mmCIF file of the C-alpha atoms, coordinates in Angstrom:
data_MODEL
# 
_entry.id   MODEL 
# 
loop_
_atom_site.group_PDB 
_atom_site.id 
_atom_site.type_symbol 
_atom_site.label_atom_id 
_atom_site.label_alt_id 
_atom_site.label_comp_id 
_atom_site.label_asym_id 
_atom_site.label_entity_id 
_atom_site.label_seq_id 
_atom_site.pdbx_PDB_ins_code 
_atom_site.Cartn_x 
_atom_site.Cartn_y 
_atom_site.Cartn_z 
_atom_site.occupancy 
_atom_site.B_iso_or_equiv 
_atom_site.pdbx_formal_charge 
_atom_site.auth_seq_id 
_atom_site.auth_comp_id 
_atom_site.auth_asym_id 
_atom_site.auth_atom_id 
_atom_site.pdbx_PDB_model_num 
ATOM 1   C CA . MET A 1 1   ? -44.793 25.889 18.262 1.00 0.00 ? 1   MET A CA 1 
ATOM 2   C CA . PRO A 1 2   ? -46.055 27.863 15.272 1.00 0.00 ? 2   PRO A CA 1 
ATOM 3   C CA . THR A 1 3   ? -44.809 26.828 11.855 1.00 0.00 ? 3   THR A CA 1 
ATOM 4   C CA . ASP A 1 4   ? -44.924 28.772 8.668  1.00 0.00 ? 4   ASP A CA 1 
ATOM 5   C CA . GLU A 1 5   ? -46.933 27.234 5.846  1.00 0.00 ? 5   GLU A CA 1 
ATOM 6   C CA . ASN A 1 6   ? -43.799 26.162 3.926  1.00 0.00 ? 6   ASN A CA 1 
ATOM 7   C CA . THR A 1 7   ? -42.222 24.361 6.892  1.00 0.00 ? 7   THR A CA 1 
ATOM 8   C CA . PRO A 1 8   ? -43.589 20.895 7.672  1.00 0.00 ? 8   PRO A CA 1 
ATOM 9   C CA . PRO A 1 9   ? -44.273 20.214 11.364 1.00 0.00 ? 9   PRO A CA 1 
ATOM 10  C CA . LYS A 1 10  ? -41.406 18.457 13.166 1.00 0.00 ? 10  LYS A CA 1 
ATOM 11  C CA . THR A 1 11  ? -41.974 14.843 14.045 1.00 0.00 ? 11  THR A CA 1 
ATOM 12  C CA . PRO A 1 12  ? -39.757 12.674 16.243 1.00 0.00 ? 12  PRO A CA 1 
ATOM 13  C CA . PRO A 1 13  ? -37.406 10.351 14.321 1.00 0.00 ? 13  PRO A CA 1 
ATOM 14  C CA . THR A 1 14  ? -38.652 6.831  13.704 1.00 0.00 ? 14  THR A CA 1 
ATOM 15  C CA . GLN A 1 15  ? -36.760 3.784  15.012 1.00 0.00 ? 15  GLN A CA 1 
ATOM 16  C CA . ASN A 1 16  ? -35.676 3.094  11.427 1.00 0.00 ? 16  ASN A CA 1 
ATOM 17  C CA . GLU A 1 17  ? -34.205 6.586  11.070 1.00 0.00 ? 17  GLU A CA 1 
ATOM 18  C CA . ILE A 1 18  ? -32.416 6.246  14.408 1.00 0.00 ? 18  ILE A CA 1 
ATOM 19  C CA . ARG A 1 19  ? -30.904 2.902  13.321 1.00 0.00 ? 19  ARG A CA 1 
ATOM 20  C CA . GLU A 1 20  ? -29.802 4.398  9.979  1.00 0.00 ? 20  GLU A CA 1 
ATOM 21  C CA . LEU A 1 21  ? -27.993 7.247  11.761 1.00 0.00 ? 21  LEU A CA 1 
ATOM 22  C CA . GLY A 1 22  ? -26.698 5.104  14.613 1.00 0.00 ? 22  GLY A CA 1 
ATOM 23  C CA . PHE A 1 23  ? -23.273 4.706  13.001 1.00 0.00 ? 23  PHE A CA 1 
ATOM 24  C CA . LEU A 1 24  ? -22.730 8.461  13.487 1.00 0.00 ? 24  LEU A CA 1 
ATOM 25  C CA . LEU A 1 25  ? -22.975 8.210  17.262 1.00 0.00 ? 25  LEU A CA 1 
ATOM 26  C CA . ASP A 1 26  ? -19.434 6.830  17.700 1.00 0.00 ? 26  ASP A CA 1 
ATOM 27  C CA . ILE A 1 27  ? -17.638 9.344  15.464 1.00 0.00 ? 27  ILE A CA 1 
ATOM 28  C CA . PRO A 1 28  ? -15.141 11.309 17.581 1.00 0.00 ? 28  PRO A CA 1 
ATOM 29  C CA . LEU A 1 29  ? -15.395 15.098 17.501 1.00 0.00 ? 29  LEU A CA 1 
ATOM 30  C CA . GLU A 1 30  ? -12.974 17.748 18.712 1.00 0.00 ? 30  GLU A CA 1 
ATOM 31  C CA . VAL A 1 31  ? -14.672 19.836 21.402 1.00 0.00 ? 31  VAL A CA 1 
ATOM 32  C CA . SER A 1 32  ? -12.965 22.952 22.757 1.00 0.00 ? 32  SER A CA 1 
ATOM 33  C CA . VAL A 1 33  ? -13.880 25.884 24.979 1.00 0.00 ? 33  VAL A CA 1 
ATOM 34  C CA . GLU A 1 34  ? -12.369 29.255 24.174 1.00 0.00 ? 34  GLU A CA 1 
ATOM 35  C CA . ILE A 1 35  ? -12.008 31.802 26.955 1.00 0.00 ? 35  ILE A CA 1 
ATOM 36  C CA . GLY A 1 36  ? -10.548 34.406 24.624 1.00 0.00 ? 36  GLY A CA 1 
ATOM 37  C CA . SER A 1 37  ? -7.840  35.031 22.078 1.00 0.00 ? 37  SER A CA 1 
ATOM 38  C CA . THR A 1 38  ? -5.166  37.516 21.138 1.00 0.00 ? 38  THR A CA 1 
ATOM 39  C CA . ARG A 1 39  ? -2.627  38.211 18.387 1.00 0.00 ? 39  ARG A CA 1 
ATOM 40  C CA . MET A 1 40  ? 1.025   38.783 19.068 1.00 0.00 ? 40  MET A CA 1 
ATOM 41  C CA . PRO A 1 41  ? 4.214   39.012 17.058 1.00 0.00 ? 41  PRO A CA 1 
ATOM 42  C CA . ILE A 1 42  ? 6.593   36.038 17.142 1.00 0.00 ? 42  ILE A CA 1 
ATOM 43  C CA . LYS A 1 43  ? 9.194   38.124 19.004 1.00 0.00 ? 43  LYS A CA 1 
ATOM 44  C CA . ASP A 1 44  ? 6.719   38.630 21.898 1.00 0.00 ? 44  ASP A CA 1 
ATOM 45  C CA . LEU A 1 45  ? 5.738   34.955 21.840 1.00 0.00 ? 45  LEU A CA 1 
ATOM 46  C CA . LEU A 1 46  ? 9.378   33.911 22.145 1.00 0.00 ? 46  LEU A CA 1 
ATOM 47  C CA . GLN A 1 47  ? 9.828   36.145 25.202 1.00 0.00 ? 47  GLN A CA 1 
ATOM 48  C CA . LEU A 1 48  ? 7.040   34.415 27.186 1.00 0.00 ? 48  LEU A CA 1 
ATOM 49  C CA . GLN A 1 49  ? 8.145   32.683 30.337 1.00 0.00 ? 49  GLN A CA 1 
ATOM 50  C CA . GLU A 1 50  ? 6.603   31.270 33.484 1.00 0.00 ? 50  GLU A CA 1 
ATOM 51  C CA . GLY A 1 51  ? 4.536   34.017 35.104 1.00 0.00 ? 51  GLY A CA 1 
ATOM 52  C CA . SER A 1 52  ? 3.969   35.941 31.857 1.00 0.00 ? 52  SER A CA 1 
ATOM 53  C CA . ILE A 1 53  ? 0.465   37.299 31.373 1.00 0.00 ? 53  ILE A CA 1 
ATOM 54  C CA . ILE A 1 54  ? -1.282  37.296 28.007 1.00 0.00 ? 54  ILE A CA 1 
ATOM 55  C CA . GLU A 1 55  ? -4.197  39.714 27.751 1.00 0.00 ? 55  GLU A CA 1 
ATOM 56  C CA . LEU A 1 56  ? -7.220  38.190 25.999 1.00 0.00 ? 56  LEU A CA 1 
ATOM 57  C CA . ASP A 1 57  ? -9.928  39.940 23.992 1.00 0.00 ? 57  ASP A CA 1 
ATOM 58  C CA . LYS A 1 58  ? -12.812 38.951 26.307 1.00 0.00 ? 58  LYS A CA 1 
ATOM 59  C CA . LEU A 1 59  ? -13.956 40.746 29.408 1.00 0.00 ? 59  LEU A CA 1 
ATOM 60  C CA . ALA A 1 60  ? -14.247 38.935 32.727 1.00 0.00 ? 60  ALA A CA 1 
ATOM 61  C CA . GLY A 1 61  ? -17.763 37.527 33.047 1.00 0.00 ? 61  GLY A CA 1 
ATOM 62  C CA . GLU A 1 62  ? -18.374 37.267 29.283 1.00 0.00 ? 62  GLU A CA 1 
ATOM 63  C CA . PRO A 1 63  ? -19.714 33.892 28.092 1.00 0.00 ? 63  PRO A CA 1 
ATOM 64  C CA . LEU A 1 64  ? -17.166 31.301 26.978 1.00 0.00 ? 64  LEU A CA 1 
ATOM 65  C CA . ASP A 1 65  ? -17.464 29.876 23.456 1.00 0.00 ? 65  ASP A CA 1 
ATOM 66  C CA . LEU A 1 66  ? -17.947 26.136 22.825 1.00 0.00 ? 66  LEU A CA 1 
ATOM 67  C CA . TYR A 1 67  ? -16.622 24.864 19.497 1.00 0.00 ? 67  TYR A CA 1 
ATOM 68  C CA . VAL A 1 68  ? -17.131 21.455 17.898 1.00 0.00 ? 68  VAL A CA 1 
ATOM 69  C CA . ASN A 1 69  ? -14.732 20.795 15.033 1.00 0.00 ? 69  ASN A CA 1 
ATOM 70  C CA . SER A 1 70  ? -13.874 24.518 14.984 1.00 0.00 ? 70  SER A CA 1 
ATOM 71  C CA . ARG A 1 71  ? -17.527 25.584 14.606 1.00 0.00 ? 71  ARG A CA 1 
ATOM 72  C CA . LEU A 1 72  ? -19.242 27.699 17.265 1.00 0.00 ? 72  LEU A CA 1 
ATOM 73  C CA . ILE A 1 73  ? -22.033 25.596 18.773 1.00 0.00 ? 73  ILE A CA 1 
ATOM 74  C CA . ALA A 1 74  ? -22.881 27.247 22.096 1.00 0.00 ? 74  ALA A CA 1 
ATOM 75  C CA . ARG A 1 75  ? -21.866 29.738 24.770 1.00 0.00 ? 75  ARG A CA 1 
ATOM 76  C CA . GLY A 1 76  ? -21.738 29.209 28.492 1.00 0.00 ? 76  GLY A CA 1 
ATOM 77  C CA . GLU A 1 77  ? -20.138 29.898 31.836 1.00 0.00 ? 77  GLU A CA 1 
ATOM 78  C CA . ALA A 1 78  ? -17.281 28.141 33.583 1.00 0.00 ? 78  ALA A CA 1 
ATOM 79  C CA . VAL A 1 79  ? -18.231 25.958 36.550 1.00 0.00 ? 79  VAL A CA 1 
ATOM 80  C CA . MET A 1 80  ? -16.349 23.644 38.903 1.00 0.00 ? 80  MET A CA 1 
ATOM 81  C CA . VAL A 1 81  ? -17.450 20.006 38.969 1.00 0.00 ? 81  VAL A CA 1 
ATOM 82  C CA . LYS A 1 82  ? -15.598 18.363 41.860 1.00 0.00 ? 82  LYS A CA 1 
ATOM 83  C CA . ASP A 1 83  ? -11.973 19.242 41.065 1.00 0.00 ? 83  ASP A CA 1 
ATOM 84  C CA . ARG A 1 84  ? -12.461 19.820 37.320 1.00 0.00 ? 84  ARG A CA 1 
ATOM 85  C CA . TYR A 1 85  ? -13.633 22.699 35.203 1.00 0.00 ? 85  TYR A CA 1 
ATOM 86  C CA . GLY A 1 86  ? -16.859 22.388 33.258 1.00 0.00 ? 86  GLY A CA 1 
ATOM 87  C CA . LEU A 1 87  ? -19.065 24.503 31.033 1.00 0.00 ? 87  LEU A CA 1 
ATOM 88  C CA . ARG A 1 88  ? -22.713 25.243 31.796 1.00 0.00 ? 88  ARG A CA 1 
ATOM 89  C CA . LEU A 1 89  ? -24.411 26.060 28.499 1.00 0.00 ? 89  LEU A CA 1 
ATOM 90  C CA . THR A 1 90  ? -26.373 29.291 28.557 1.00 0.00 ? 90  THR A CA 1 
ATOM 91  C CA . ASP A 1 91  ? -27.010 29.782 24.825 1.00 0.00 ? 91  ASP A CA 1 
ATOM 92  C CA . VAL A 1 92  ? -27.030 27.163 22.063 1.00 0.00 ? 92  VAL A CA 1 
ATOM 93  C CA . VAL A 1 93  ? -26.436 28.561 18.580 1.00 0.00 ? 93  VAL A CA 1 
ATOM 94  C CA . SER A 1 94  ? -29.469 27.959 16.375 1.00 0.00 ? 94  SER A CA 1 
ATOM 95  C CA . PRO A 1 95  ? -29.099 25.753 13.282 1.00 0.00 ? 95  PRO A CA 1 
ATOM 96  C CA . ALA A 1 96  ? -29.881 28.788 11.107 1.00 0.00 ? 96  ALA A CA 1 
ATOM 97  C CA . GLU A 1 97  ? -27.081 30.807 12.731 1.00 0.00 ? 97  GLU A CA 1 
ATOM 98  C CA . ARG A 1 98  ? -24.672 27.868 12.337 1.00 0.00 ? 98  ARG A CA 1 
ATOM 99  C CA . LEU A 1 99  ? -25.461 27.747 8.613  1.00 0.00 ? 99  LEU A CA 1 
ATOM 100 C CA . GLU A 1 100 ? -24.871 31.510 8.314  1.00 0.00 ? 100 GLU A CA 1 
ATOM 101 C CA . ASN A 1 101 ? -21.425 31.114 9.903  1.00 0.00 ? 101 ASN A CA 1 
ATOM 102 C CA . LEU A 1 102 ? -20.312 28.345 7.501  1.00 0.00 ? 102 LEU A CA 1 
ATOM 103 C CA . GLY A 1 103 ? -19.166 30.771 4.810  1.00 0.00 ? 103 GLY A CA 1 
# 
């Protein structure tokens, strides 16, 4: 992988570095998959009942968004794994793009 002259080459973490960061591995994170969203007035929300349909802003077949702690991390497609839904990642957001989206 080419590197620019100001970027040091990436090296795998040492065992010491892994041990130092090991405490982070058990921190719980909120992971959610968004299939779309919409805005509606409270009066419409209060009229929802069983069988109501809410139109979302995504088209059928568009990638689903994967968020970790409310930050977009990846996009993917819905899959069935036995009798449960899953998400097959098709695009992981680059660290640079994640930093751009922080502000």
